[in-house]
N, C-alpha and C positions, 0 to 999 in steps of 0.2 A: 507384713502379710502374715496372718495367723495360721492360714492353711492354704494348701495348694488347690487349684480348681479342677473340675472335670471339664474336658474339652469335647465339644460336639461340632461336627461339620454337617449342617442340615440336621437330620435326626440320627446320624451315625456317630457313635462314641469313638473318639480318637484316643483319649487318655483319661485315666481316673486319678484321684488324689494319690492312690497307692503307687502309680507309675512314677510319681515325683518323690516317693518316700514317705507319704503321709498315710497312715491307716486310721488311727484313732487319736482323739484329743490328747496332747501331751507327748505323742511319740515323734521321734525324729526321723532322720534319713534312714531308709532301709535298703532293700535290694531291688527297687523299682527300675524300670527301663531307663529312666532319665536321672538316676541318682549317681553321685551327688549333683544336684542341679546347678550348683555354683560353678561347676567346671564347664569350660568352653565346649568340650566335646559332647557333653550332655545336651547343651543348648543346640548344637548342630544336629544331633540325632533327632531331637524333638522337632526342629524346623523342617528337617527332611521328611519325617513321617507326616507332619501336618501338611506340607506342600503336596505330597503324593495323594493324600485324602482329598484335598481341595481339587486337584486336577481330575481325579476319578469322578467326583460328584459333578463337576462342571461338564465332564464328557458324557454324563448320563450313565455311568457305570457304577451305580450305587450298590448292586449286588457284590461286585468285586470289592468295593470299599468296605462293605460289611464283613466280608471274609477276612479282611486285614485288621479289623477292629479287635481290641483286647478281648480275649476269650478266656473263660475259666477252663481248666483242664477237665477232660471227660470224667464224669463221676465214676468212681470205682467203689462206691458205697454198696455194701451188701444189704444194709437196711438203715432204718431211721436211727441216727445217733440219739443218745439220751440227752435231751436239751437241758434239763435241769435248771429251768428258769421260771420266773413268774411273769404273767402278762400284766399289762397296765391296769387291768381290773382286779388284780390280786389272785388270779387263778393260776395254779401250778401247771407247767407244761413239761411233762416227762413222757417217756414211752408208755408208762402205765396209764397215765391220764388220757392219752390219745389212743389207746388200744381199741381195736374193734371198728375203727373208722378208717377210710382213706385219709391220708394226711398230705397236704400240700404246704411246703415251706418256701416262702418267697423272701429273698434277700433284696432289699431296695435301699435307696438313699434319698434324702430330701433334695439333693442337688440334681437329681436325675429326672428330666422331663418325661421320658417314656415310662418311668415307673408309675407316674400318676395315672396314666391310662390303663396300665396293667392292674393296678390296685382297684380301680373302679370296676374293671371286668371281673376281678376276683370277688368283689362284693356281690355282683350279680350271680356268680357261680354259687356262692354260699347261700343266697336266697333260693336258688334253684334246687340245690341238693340237701340243704338243711343239715341235720345231724349225721347224715351219711358221710360227710367230709368235714375235716378240721382244717382250717386255713390259717396258718401262722405266718404273720408278716414281721420279719426281723430287719431292723434298720442297721445299716453299717455306715461308717465314715460320716456320721451325722451327730450333731449335738442333741442330747435327749430333749432339751427344752424345745428345740425346733421340731423334733419328731412328735412330741406330745401336742404341740400347737396344730400341726398339720392333721394329726389323727382326729383331733376334736373338730376340725373343719370338715373333714371328709365324711365322718359319721358312717363308716362302713362296718358291717357285722363280722369283722375279722378278729383274730387274737393277735394283739400287738405287743411287741417287746423290742428291746435292744439286743443286738448280737455282739458279744464280746469277741475280741480277736481269737481267743481260744475256741469259742463256739464256731466261728466261721471256719477255722482250720479243721474242725471235726467233720466238716462237709467237703474237705479237700481244698480249703481256702477259697475266698471269693475275690476275683479280680475284675469282674464286670457285673453291672447291675442293669436291669433286673436279672437275677438268676433264680430259677425255680426247680425244686426237687419234689418229686411225687413218690408216694409210698402206698402200697396196698393195705388192705385191712389187717394183714399179718405183720405189717411193718417192713416188708421187703421193698427194695427199690423198684419203682415202676416207670421211671423216666427222669430225665434232667433236661432243662431248657435254658439256654444262655442268650442274654441280650433280648432285643425286641424286634426280630424280623417280622415282615408283614404277615407271615403265616403262624405266628406264635400262638395266638388265641385259638385258632382253628385246630392246630396240631395238638395243643395241650388239652383242649376240651375233648377231643376224640379219645385221647388216652385216659382222661379222667372218667369219661362215660363208661369205659370198659371195666373200671374197677369200683366205681361208686354206685352204679345202678343196681 
């Protein structure tokens, strides 16, 4: 097996590749919840967590299951990190290049089903707000060839690029996807959204409207 999987129960994320020690291509075991996965105690911890999630979903307690899902730590960012990257169209993405607009940074992965729906929604937001907002979609835990193929299929008006582990860490590290960070026209933090709860699009768009209109 070349990489570890993402595990969902229904639409609730139970574990990411990072939980098994995989972050990017070529990296080995790290400090994930189930590493080193070769050990019996790690297997048992994963089986226990998975069983609890299945029981909650079958009992109709999905909100409680989501509360147990992997979550990124609350954002403590004062402002937009200097991305220092180039998008797939060859355009630089730095604080200077994005200045004067609201900025939304979306971390996603090719293996994440809820990310597809969120990306499509972000495409509609970009059409609605135009140049008033810059939407940067950064892929994590994904092969670049797979990312580029999906981007070509989606044909959404977003700025696409890969997120290196160092770039992800500059946002406080990314342990669940989708994860979204919002910044106002001055580059200051205006909100962070983790996972894909049912209210994500409504809550995020309300915040976006307050800084992009």
